[in-house]
DSSP file (Angstrom, degrees, kcal/mol; ACC not computed):
  #  RESIDUE AA STRUCTURE BP1 BP2  ACC     N-H-->O    O-->H-N    N-H-->O    O-->H-N    TCO  KAPPA ALPHA  PHI   PSI    X-CA   Y-CA   Z-CA
    1    1 A M              0   0    0      0, 0.0     3,-0.4     0, 0.0    32,-0.1   0.000 360.0 360.0 360.0 137.4  210.4 -124.4 -231.7
    2    2 A K        +     0   0    0      1,-0.3     2,-1.5     2,-0.0     0, 0.0   0.998 360.0  33.4 -65.3 -70.9  211.2 -121.0 -230.5
    3    3 A N  S    S-     0   0    0      2,-0.0     2,-0.5     1,-0.0    -1,-0.3  -0.634  83.1-160.5 -92.4  81.3  212.6 -119.1 -233.4
    4    4 A E        -     0   0    0     -2,-1.5     2,-0.4    -3,-0.4    -2,-0.0  -0.495   9.1-172.9 -72.0 118.2  210.6 -120.7 -236.2
    5    5 A E        -     0   0    0     -2,-0.5     2,-1.8     0, 0.0     3,-0.2  -0.892  29.2-125.9-108.6 138.0  212.2 -120.1 -239.5
    6    6 A N        +     0   0    0     -2,-0.4     3,-0.3     1,-0.2    -2,-0.0  -0.601  49.9 151.7 -84.2  82.3  210.5 -121.0 -242.7
    7    7 A Y        +     0   0    0     -2,-1.8     2,-0.3     1,-0.2    -1,-0.2   0.459  62.1  57.5 -90.7  -1.7  213.4 -123.2 -244.0
    8    8 A L        +     0   0    0     -3,-0.2    -1,-0.2     1,-0.1     3,-0.1  -0.622  50.1 148.9-132.4  74.9  211.1 -125.4 -246.1
    9    9 A E  S    S-     0   0    0     -2,-0.3     2,-0.3     1,-0.3    -1,-0.1   0.833  77.8 -11.9 -72.1 -31.8  209.1 -123.4 -248.5
   10   10 A S        -     0   0    0     -3,-0.2    -1,-0.3     2,-0.1     0, 0.0  -0.986  47.3-133.9-162.7 155.5  209.0 -126.4 -251.0
   11   11 A L  S    S+     0   0    0     -2,-0.3     2,-0.4    -3,-0.1    62,-0.1   0.502  78.0 108.1 -88.1  -7.4  210.5 -129.8 -251.7
   12   12 A I        +     0   0    0     60,-0.1     2,-0.3     2,-0.0    -2,-0.1  -0.575  46.1 174.3 -77.0 127.5  211.0 -128.7 -255.3
   13   13 A T        -     0   0    0     -2,-0.4    63,-0.1    56,-0.2    -2,-0.0  -0.906  37.1-128.0-129.7 159.0  214.6 -128.0 -256.3
   14   14 A K  S    S+     0   0    0     -2,-0.3    -1,-0.1     1,-0.1     3,-0.0   0.832  88.9  16.9 -75.9 -32.7  216.2 -127.2 -259.6
   15   15 A T  S  > S-     0   0    0      1,-0.1     4,-1.9     0, 0.0     5,-0.1  -0.904  77.3-109.3-138.8 162.6  218.8 -130.0 -259.5
   16   16 A P  H  > S+     0   0    0      0, 0.0     4,-2.6     0, 0.0     5,-0.2   0.870 117.9  55.6 -60.2 -36.6  219.6 -133.2 -257.6
   17   17 A I  H  > S+     0   0    0      1,-0.2     4,-2.5     2,-0.2     5,-0.2   0.888 106.8  49.9 -67.4 -35.8  222.5 -131.5 -255.8
   18   18 A E  H  > S+     0   0    0      2,-0.2     4,-2.1     1,-0.2    -1,-0.2   0.886 110.9  51.1 -64.6 -36.9  220.1 -128.8 -254.5
   19   19 A G  H  X S+     0   0    0     -4,-1.9     4,-2.2     2,-0.2    -2,-0.2   0.896 109.5  49.4 -65.1 -40.8  217.9 -131.7 -253.4
   20   20 A R  H  X S+     0   0    0     -4,-2.6     4,-2.2     2,-0.2    -2,-0.2   0.921 110.4  50.1 -64.2 -44.2  220.7 -133.4 -251.6
   21   21 A N  H  X S+     0   0    0     -4,-2.5     4,-2.2     1,-0.2    -1,-0.2   0.885 110.4  50.4 -62.2 -38.1  221.6 -130.2 -249.8
   22   22 A L  H  X S+     0   0    0     -4,-2.1     4,-2.8     2,-0.2    -1,-0.2   0.898 107.6  53.9 -65.7 -39.7  218.0 -129.8 -248.8
   23   23 A A  H  X S+     0   0    0     -4,-2.2     4,-2.2     1,-0.2    -2,-0.2   0.910 109.2  48.1 -60.0 -42.9  218.0 -133.4 -247.5
   24   24 A I  H  X S+     0   0    0     -4,-2.2     4,-2.4     2,-0.2    -1,-0.2   0.919 111.6  50.1 -64.0 -43.0  221.0 -132.6 -245.3
   25   25 A K  H  X S+     0   0    0     -4,-2.2     4,-2.7     1,-0.2    -2,-0.2   0.919 110.0  50.0 -62.0 -43.7  219.4 -129.4 -244.0
   26   26 A L  H  X S+     0   0    0     -4,-2.8     4,-2.2     1,-0.2    -1,-0.2   0.909 110.5  50.0 -62.3 -41.7  216.2 -131.3 -243.2
   27   27 A A  H  X S+     0   0    0     -4,-2.2     4,-2.0     2,-0.2    -1,-0.2   0.925 112.3  47.5 -62.9 -43.7  218.1 -134.0 -241.3
   28   28 A R  H  X S+     0   0    0     -4,-2.4     4,-2.2     1,-0.2    -2,-0.2   0.906 111.7  50.0 -64.1 -41.9  220.0 -131.3 -239.3
   29   29 A K  H  X S+     0   0    0     -4,-2.7     4,-1.9     1,-0.2    -1,-0.2   0.863 107.9  54.3 -65.9 -35.0  216.8 -129.4 -238.5
   30   30 A S  H  X S+     0   0    0     -4,-2.2     4,-2.0     2,-0.2    -1,-0.2   0.922 108.2  48.6 -64.8 -43.2  215.2 -132.6 -237.3
   31   31 A I  H  X S+     0   0    0     -4,-2.0     4,-3.2     1,-0.2    -2,-0.2   0.922 111.3  50.2 -61.8 -43.4  218.0 -133.3 -234.9
   32   32 A A  H  < S+     0   0    0     -4,-2.2    -1,-0.2     1,-0.2    -2,-0.2   0.835 110.4  50.5 -64.4 -32.1  217.8 -129.7 -233.6
   33   33 A A  H  < S+     0   0    0     -4,-1.9     3,-0.3    -5,-0.2    -1,-0.2   0.847 115.1  42.5 -73.5 -33.7  214.1 -130.1 -233.1
   34   34 A I  H  < S+     0   0    0     -4,-2.0     2,-0.8     1,-0.3    -2,-0.2   0.928 124.4  34.4 -78.2 -47.2  214.5 -133.4 -231.2
   35   35 A Q  S  < S+     0   0    0     -4,-3.2    -1,-0.3    -5,-0.2     6,-0.1  -0.842  71.6 176.9-110.1  94.3  217.5 -132.2 -229.1
   36   36 A T        +     0   0    0     -2,-0.8     2,-0.9    -3,-0.3    -1,-0.1   0.637  54.2  90.5 -76.5 -14.6  216.8 -128.6 -228.5
   37   37 A D     >  -     0   0    0      1,-0.2     4,-2.0     2,-0.1     3,-0.3  -0.735  59.3-164.7 -86.6 108.2  219.8 -127.9 -226.3
   38   38 A S  H  > S+     0   0    0     -2,-0.9     4,-2.3     1,-0.2    -1,-0.2   0.817  87.6  57.6 -64.7 -30.3  222.6 -126.8 -228.6
   39   39 A E  H  > S+     0   0    0      2,-0.2     4,-2.1     1,-0.2    -1,-0.2   0.890 106.0  49.4 -67.2 -38.1  225.2 -127.4 -225.8
   40   40 A V  H  > S+     0   0    0     -3,-0.3     4,-2.0     2,-0.2    -2,-0.2   0.926 110.1  51.4 -65.0 -43.8  224.1 -131.1 -225.5
   41   41 A R  H  X S+     0   0    0     -4,-2.0     4,-1.2     1,-0.2    -2,-0.2   0.915 109.4  50.5 -58.9 -42.7  224.4 -131.5 -229.3
   42   42 A K  H  X S+     0   0    0     -4,-2.3     4,-0.6     1,-0.2     3,-0.4   0.903 109.9  50.1 -61.9 -41.3  227.9 -130.0 -229.3
   43   43 A K  H  < S+     0   0    0     -4,-2.1     4,-0.4     1,-0.2     3,-0.4   0.847 111.0  49.7 -65.4 -33.9  228.9 -132.4 -226.5
   44   44 A L  H  X S+     0   0    0     -4,-2.0     4,-1.9     1,-0.2     3,-0.5   0.691  88.9  83.0 -79.8 -18.9  227.5 -135.4 -228.4
   45   45 A R  H  X S+     0   0    0     -4,-1.2     4,-2.6    -3,-0.4    -1,-0.2   0.887  88.3  52.4 -55.3 -43.5  229.3 -134.6 -231.7
   46   46 A N  H  X S+     0   0    0     -4,-0.6     4,-1.0    -3,-0.4    -1,-0.3   0.876 106.8  55.4 -62.5 -35.5  232.5 -136.2 -230.7
   47   47 A D  H >4 S+     0   0    0     -3,-0.5     3,-0.5    -4,-0.4    -2,-0.2   0.961 116.1  33.9 -61.9 -51.9  230.7 -139.4 -229.8
   48   48 A Y  H >< S+     0   0    0     -4,-1.9     3,-1.2     1,-0.2     7,-0.2   0.782 109.7  65.2 -79.5 -23.2  229.0 -139.9 -233.2
   49   49 A A  H 3< S+     0   0    0     -4,-2.6    -1,-0.2    -5,-0.3    -2,-0.2   0.763 110.9  38.6 -65.3 -23.2  232.0 -138.4 -235.1
   50   50 A N  T << S+     0   0    0     -4,-1.0     2,-0.6    -3,-0.5    -1,-0.2   0.189  99.6  86.6-111.5  14.9  234.0 -141.4 -234.0
   51   51 A D    <>  -     0   0    0     -3,-1.2     4,-2.1     1,-0.2     3,-0.3  -0.924  58.2-162.4-121.8 106.0  231.3 -144.1 -234.2
   52   52 A T  H  > S+     0   0    0     -2,-0.6     4,-2.4     1,-0.2     5,-0.2   0.874  90.6  52.9 -54.9 -42.6  231.0 -145.6 -237.6
   53   53 A Q  H  > S+     0   0    0      1,-0.2     4,-2.3     2,-0.2    -1,-0.2   0.897 109.1  48.8 -64.4 -40.3  227.6 -147.1 -236.9
   54   54 A Q  H  > S+     0   0    0     -3,-0.3     4,-2.0     2,-0.2    -1,-0.2   0.877 111.2  50.5 -67.5 -36.0  226.2 -143.7 -235.9
   55   55 A L  H  X S+     0   0    0     -4,-2.1     4,-2.2    -7,-0.2    -2,-0.2   0.909 110.3  49.4 -66.3 -41.5  227.6 -142.0 -239.0
   56   56 A I  H  X S+     0   0    0     -4,-2.4     4,-2.0     1,-0.2    -2,-0.2   0.907 109.9  51.8 -62.8 -41.6  226.1 -144.7 -241.2
   57   57 A S  H  X S+     0   0    0     -4,-2.3     4,-1.8     1,-0.2    -1,-0.2   0.889 108.4  51.3 -62.1 -39.4  222.7 -144.1 -239.4
   58   58 A S  H  X S+     0   0    0     -4,-2.0     4,-2.1     1,-0.2    -1,-0.2   0.915 108.4  51.3 -63.2 -42.7  223.0 -140.4 -240.1
   59   59 A A  H  X S+     0   0    0     -4,-2.2     4,-2.4     1,-0.2    -1,-0.2   0.862 106.8  54.7 -63.2 -35.1  223.7 -141.1 -243.8
   60   60 A Q  H  X S+     0   0    0     -4,-2.0     4,-2.2     2,-0.2    -1,-0.2   0.882 106.0  51.6 -65.9 -38.3  220.6 -143.3 -243.9
   61   61 A V  H  X S+     0   0    0     -4,-1.8     4,-2.2     2,-0.2    -2,-0.2   0.932 111.4  47.1 -62.9 -45.2  218.4 -140.5 -242.5
   62   62 A I  H  X S+     0   0    0     -4,-2.1     4,-2.7     1,-0.2    -2,-0.2   0.901 110.3  53.1 -63.4 -40.6  219.8 -138.1 -245.2
   63   63 A A  H  X S+     0   0    0     -4,-2.4     4,-2.3     2,-0.2    -1,-0.2   0.895 108.4  49.9 -62.1 -40.3  219.1 -140.8 -247.8
   64   64 A T  H  X S+     0   0    0     -4,-2.2     4,-1.7     2,-0.2    -1,-0.2   0.922 111.4  48.1 -64.9 -43.9  215.5 -141.1 -246.7
   65   65 A E  H  X S+     0   0    0     -4,-2.2     4,-2.2     1,-0.2    -2,-0.2   0.916 111.4  51.5 -60.4 -42.6  215.0 -137.4 -246.9
   66   66 A F  H  X S+     0   0    0     -4,-2.7     4,-3.2     1,-0.2     5,-0.2   0.882 104.9  55.6 -64.3 -38.6  216.6 -137.3 -250.3
   67   67 A Q  H  X S+     0   0    0     -4,-2.3     4,-2.3     1,-0.2    -1,-0.2   0.916 108.9  48.1 -58.8 -42.9  214.3 -140.1 -251.6
   68   68 A T  H  X S+     0   0    0     -4,-1.7     4,-2.2     2,-0.2    -2,-0.2   0.927 113.9  45.9 -63.6 -45.5  211.3 -138.0 -250.6
   69   69 A I  H  X S+     0   0    0     -4,-2.2     4,-1.5     2,-0.2    -2,-0.2   0.910 111.7  51.8 -65.9 -42.2  212.7 -134.9 -252.3
   70   70 A A  H  <>S+     0   0    0     -4,-3.2     5,-3.4     1,-0.2     6,-0.4   0.912 110.4  48.5 -61.4 -42.8  213.6 -136.8 -255.4
   71   71 A A  H ><5S+     0   0    0     -4,-2.3     3,-1.8    -5,-0.2    -1,-0.2   0.910 108.8  53.4 -63.9 -41.7  210.1 -138.2 -255.7
   72   72 A A  H 3<5S+     0   0    0     -4,-2.2    -1,-0.2     1,-0.3    -2,-0.2   0.799 110.5  48.4 -62.9 -27.4  208.6 -134.7 -255.2
   73   73 A N  T ><5S-     0   0    0     -4,-1.5     3,-2.3    -3,-0.2     4,-0.4   0.186 115.1-116.5 -96.5  15.7  210.8 -133.5 -258.1
   74   74 A N  G X 5 -     0   0    0     -3,-1.8     3,-1.8     1,-0.3    -3,-0.2   0.867  69.2 -65.7  49.0  38.1  209.7 -136.4 -260.3
   75   75 A Y  G 3 <S-     0   0    0     -5,-3.4    -1,-0.3     1,-0.3    -4,-0.1   0.778  86.7 -71.3  55.0  30.5  213.4 -137.5 -260.1
   76   76 A W  G <  S+     0   0    0     -3,-2.3     2,-0.3    -6,-0.4    -1,-0.3   0.713  94.7 144.5  60.9  26.6  214.2 -134.2 -262.0
   77   77 A K    <         0   0    0     -3,-1.8    -1,-0.2    -4,-0.4     0, 0.0  -0.723 360.0 360.0 -90.6 144.4  212.7 -135.6 -265.2
   78   78 A S              0   0    0     -2,-0.3    -1,-0.1    -3,-0.1    -3,-0.1   0.459 360.0 360.0 -80.8 360.0  210.9 -133.2 -267.5
């Protein structure tokens, strides 16, 4: 990746909603890493925005990321 940003200092978050937001960010960053051309990503947005199966698949990716973050946070239990 060209402009490497340290967007993942830790999987530890204070709350489940912070964990969910991190999961979404990780999923978005993964897509950007796989399809590095932002113009191609923009062109494809309309395709998946109108395709229920692709939206469900996207939600599954986020859910998987969230499971990892939740486990790292011991499911936010003290």
